[in-house]
C-alpha positions, 0 to 999 in steps of 0.5 A: 500499499505504501508503494502504491501511495508513493507512486500515486503521489509522484504521478500527481506531482508530475501531473501538476507540472504538466498542468502548469506548463502546458495549461498556462500555455493555453491560458495565455492564448487570449493574451497572445491573440489579443496583442497579435493580429492573425497575420502576426500570429502566422509569422510567429508560427513560421519562426516557431516551426524553424526554431522547433526543428533546431530545438529537436537537434539540441535536445540531443536525444539526451533524455532517452540516452540517460534513461537507457544507460544510466537507468540500469546503473546505480551509485557512483557508476550512474553518476559517472554516466550522467557526468559524461552526458553532461560534458557531451551536452555542454560541448555540443551546445557551445559548438552548434549554438555558435554555428546557428548564430552565424548561419541565421545572420548570413543565410536567413535573407538568402532563403526568404527569412530576412523579415524574421531574422531577429526573432529567428536568431533569438529563438535559435539561441533559446533552442541551443539551451534545450539539451542543457535543460532536458538532461537535468530534468531527465535526471530528476525524473529518473530518480522519481523526484517529482516535487523538484521536477514540479518546482523547476517546471512551474518556475519556468512556466510562470516566469515565461508567462510573466515576461510574455505579459510584460513584453506584449503589453509594452508593444514589443510583439513577436520579437519581445515575446521570444526574447523574454522566453529565451531569457527565462530559459537561460536562467533555468538552464544555468540553475539546473546545470549548476545543481547537477554538476555539483551532484554528479560532476562533468566529464569529457568522457570519450566512451560515454560520448561514443555510447550515447552517440550510437544510441542518440544520433538515430533518435535525433534523426527520428525526432527530426522526422517527427518535426516533418509531421509536427511543424514542417507543414507550415513551410508548405502552407506558407506559400499556399495559403494567406498568412492569416489562414496559417494563423488559424491553423496554428491556433487549431494545432495548439488547441488540439494539444489539449488531447495529449495533455491529459496523458502527459502526467502519466507519461512522465512517470511511465516512459522513464521506466517502461523499458525496465518494466518490460524486462521484469517478471510479469513485465508484459502484463504490466506493459499492457496495463500501462498502455490501457491507462494511457489510452483512457487518459488520451481519450479524456483529453481528446474529448476535452480538446474537441468539445472544450476547444470551441468553447474557449475560442468562442468565449475568450478569443477575438472573433477573428480567430473563429476560423480555426474551429473547422480544423480542430477535430481532425487535428485532435485525431492527428494528435491522438494518433501521435500519442498512441504511437508513443504508447506502443513503441517500446519495442523499438526503444528497447534495443541498444541503438535507435535505428528502428525508431529512426526507420519508423519515424522516417517512413512516417515522415516520408508519407507525410512529406509526400502528402504535403507536396501533393496536397497543400497547393490544391487543398491548402490546410485540409491537404496538410491535415490529411497528410499528417494523419496518413504519416502518423497512421503509417508510424503506428502500423510500423511500430506495432509490426516491429515491436512484436518480437521485443515487446509482444504485448497484448494491446487492449484494442477493444478498449481502444475501439470503444474509446474512439467510438465514444470520442467520435460520438461526443465530438461530432454529436456536439458539433452538429447538435442544433441546440444546447437542449439536444447537446446536453443529454448527449454529453451526459450519456457520453460522459457516463459511459466514459466514467464507467470505462475509467472505473473499470480501467482503474480497478483492473490496471491502475492499482495493480500497475502502481503497486508493482512499481517503485515510486 
């Protein structure tokens, strides 16, 4: 019972950190849209998409490398691995960060990005710090220090909101917003890194560099492939639709991220230990339980996003942004497919290298990229959405196929089908209900069925999983 309560405490502390970070990002949407016109919001989306690609590179696959190589170790050996990874992260941040700044000031005007050169340089400076924040936070997660994780992520989120409010109200626009976020990231990175070095030290360790490089470089490639599925669509849409339409699309993407928000507190706890769980006695059944819990949480997030997103837009955002609503249900589907891939990809991550992850994500990216090329010009945003859904569908099929040997988990597909039908019933039914009088009983019936499913999953899977695992 004590182990169960301790694990549950960690779960809720991780949940609180997600609610503060992701939740505050959603709460600030009225602030951002109130100070930026749809066309400015569209330009922000272009800058963000470029910065996101390099942010993926600068995370260096560091968290996955730490979980893979430091997780099974203990004591002094574990700290040695962490010290070597710290040296790797600091070295690459300095080298790649300098190259990025040289590149943006020399190449941006030549590739048509001169109009966003300054905000792009600021955003890339912040991206350079990604790995230096990711590594200490991963170390905190690995040790189960959910309270410390909550403290740092909450401080980062609150400081970013404060600087956002100051810069936007002062009229500094997109450049000021990005500069404020970069300043906060620099402060958090310096604090986290200094604390970790004090505990574990820092080493320029060639064996650790080689070991982490073999494992993480394919993961970085796979993550860049995921960028194609996450943000590269903006690059194709920028030449196919008006900037304001791109702003509507970007807002709908952000609202769709409410769906995976519901699973992320559990994911912070589960993804850090699922490889170790898989290899334990009874690990196959515990892995099935983890997936069942994740699917249920994901369905709850999809309902909240598909039904609550329109309420948020209509109630709190300027009327001009209602053009985002038609895209929302389909983007929720894309977000759910992406998160479902994360739930079932443990077989690809359990090896000594990350080439299976690279192969699957590259295949999904290729499907999406072909769709962007063929569909965005004639069909605009709808073509981009169709291509993204196709890419995630391809990834899901491949992860299931490749994981059959290393992770022969009996996934709960009947539960998944029931949850999908319930979400579709609620989102589509509420969308097309002619009056609130008709929509209200539909919502009541759907939520009652969902509550029954949650009760069954909690009794069958949640309790047994948490009791079998340390905090």
